[in-house]
C-alpha positions, 0 to 999 in steps of 0.5 A, a space after each residue: 920141599 922140592 919144586 920144579 919151575 918150567 919156563 923154557 924160553 924166551 928171555 923176556 918171558 923168563 924175566 916176566 916170571 922172575 917176580 912170581 918165583 920170588 913170591 913163591 920163595 916167600 910162600 915156601 922159604 925152605 923149599 929147594 927151587 929148580 928151573 927147567 929151561 932152554 940152554 940159551 937162557 940157563 945163564 940168566 935163570 941162574 942169576 935169580 937169587 932163589 934158584 938152587 939148580 938150573 936144568 937145561 933141555 935143548 929142544 930148539 937145537 933138536 928140531 933138525 935132529 927130531 929122531 934124537 928127541 925120544 932119547 933126549 926126553 928119556 934122559 930128561 925124565 930119568 934126571 927129573 924123576 930122580 929129584 923127587 919133586 913135590 910139585 911142578 909149576 908150569 909157568 909157560 902154559 904151552 903144550 910143550 912146557 906141559 909135556 916137559 913138566 909131566 916128565 917129572 912124575 909129580 903133580 903139575 900146577 898151571 894156568 886154566 885153559 882159559 888163561 894158558 897160551 895154549 888151552 890144551 896145556 891145561 889138560 896135564 895139570 892137577 890144579 889150575 887157575 884163571 887170571 884176567 887177560 887184561 893184566 900185565 904179564 908179570 901180574 898174570 904170573 904173580 896171580 898164578 902163584 898167589 891163587 894156586 897157593 892161596 897167598 897174598 901178593 906182596 906190594 913190592 916187585 922183586 926180580 931176584 936180581 939184587 945179588 947179581 947186580 951187586 956182583 956186577 958192580 963189584 966185579 972187574 971188567 973183562 980185559 977185552 972191554 978195558 974201560 967204559 967211558 963215564 958218559 956212555 950210552 948203550 944202544 940195544 938195536 937188536 930184536 927178534 921181531 921184524 915189527 920191533 926194529 927201529 929204522 936204521 935212519 932213526 938210529 943214525 940220527 940219534 947217534 949223531 945227536 948224542 955224539 954231538 953232545 959229547 956222549 960215547 955210544 956203545 954198540 953191542 951185537 949178537 949176530 952178523 946182521 946186528 954186527 953189520 948194522 953196528 959197523 954202519 952206525 959207527 962209520 956214521 958217527 966216528 970216534 965217539 961210537 964204539 962197536 963192542 966185541 962179541 960179549 956173553 950176557 954177563 959181560 954185556 950186563 957188566 957194560 950196562 951197569 957201568 954206562 950212564 943209560 941205555 936206549 933199547 927196542 923192546 927186547 929181552 936184553 932191554 928188559 934185563 937192563 930195566 930189571 937191573 934198575 939201569 937208567 934207560 928208555 925202551 921203545 914200544 912200537 907194536 907192543 905196550 909197556 902196560 902189558 909186557 914192559 919191565 917196569 923198572 924204577 929207572 926205565 922210561 917207556 916210549 910208545 908211538 901213539 899211532 892208531 894201529 898200535 899196539 898190535 902185538 904182531 911179529 910182522 907188520 901187515 901195513 909197512 910203509 913205502 920204506 918197509 918200516 912199520 908206521 909205529 916205529 917210524 912215529 917214534 923220533 930221536 928227539 922224543 928219545 932224547 926228551 925221555 932220556 932227559 939228558 940235561 936234567 936227569 943225567 948231566 944233573 
């Protein structure tokens, strides 16, 4: 049997689907499972131990080259139909993902119109199922697989990253990273939603509190804005704070697995660290860990408690006078330290 999973993006959404794909493997232990995804996330999909082949489709890159899209899709259809899939699982529930699934020329399974993110996507499915809206996103995906294939949901949540985690532990650090100090905390300050940014003043205060206690703060970055913020934080705290070089995802995971903890706004990288069972704290301003958090056994979640949260809005409609979302302003560095439980949990 050969199965195609369609989940094009983003990093957090892909990780939310990982346990469901582990469940799918349990149902079909001998199946060959392929995954169709945007190139930016192909590396991560390849880390899942049950994925036999990753196929990438650069739809985002072709937005400004729209006249080339027909040729791109013709090529993809030829590639997918040559695989002769038994069925396709659209785990995204968008019209875009449903159209990509249809190119494979095999039966498509997915969410019912009442459960899909875009109800029209269900028009393309040969089999669909409803899942409760109130469920955590991970459980929604697991329910999709369980109901479509009439199977019980295993009690354990398996992200399929055990082998990758062991590879990280056994691998050597790239030369450009040299050595990671034992008392290191990685501060994941970047995100794609404006409402998820923790105020820079709060990061400054946290860095100062940590470095005063002898901790080394490591600052990764993924774009020029994040690099500038990391440089400002480093200048504030001095020698115990280091701006990391530009890293690939695998290299960044190499750093995280060797650090003692992380602090992260809600982001794909933070979710990935949690799924790898790295100790850390994730800050939820406009979101809720009960809906979209990666509930790794070593990740603690911190919410603001303000009345308007969670709103799940990309841009805050009620910014305060400092242009900071109230939910993010309400989360304090002292609360982060409490969640980290530095003295008891880390220093032991």
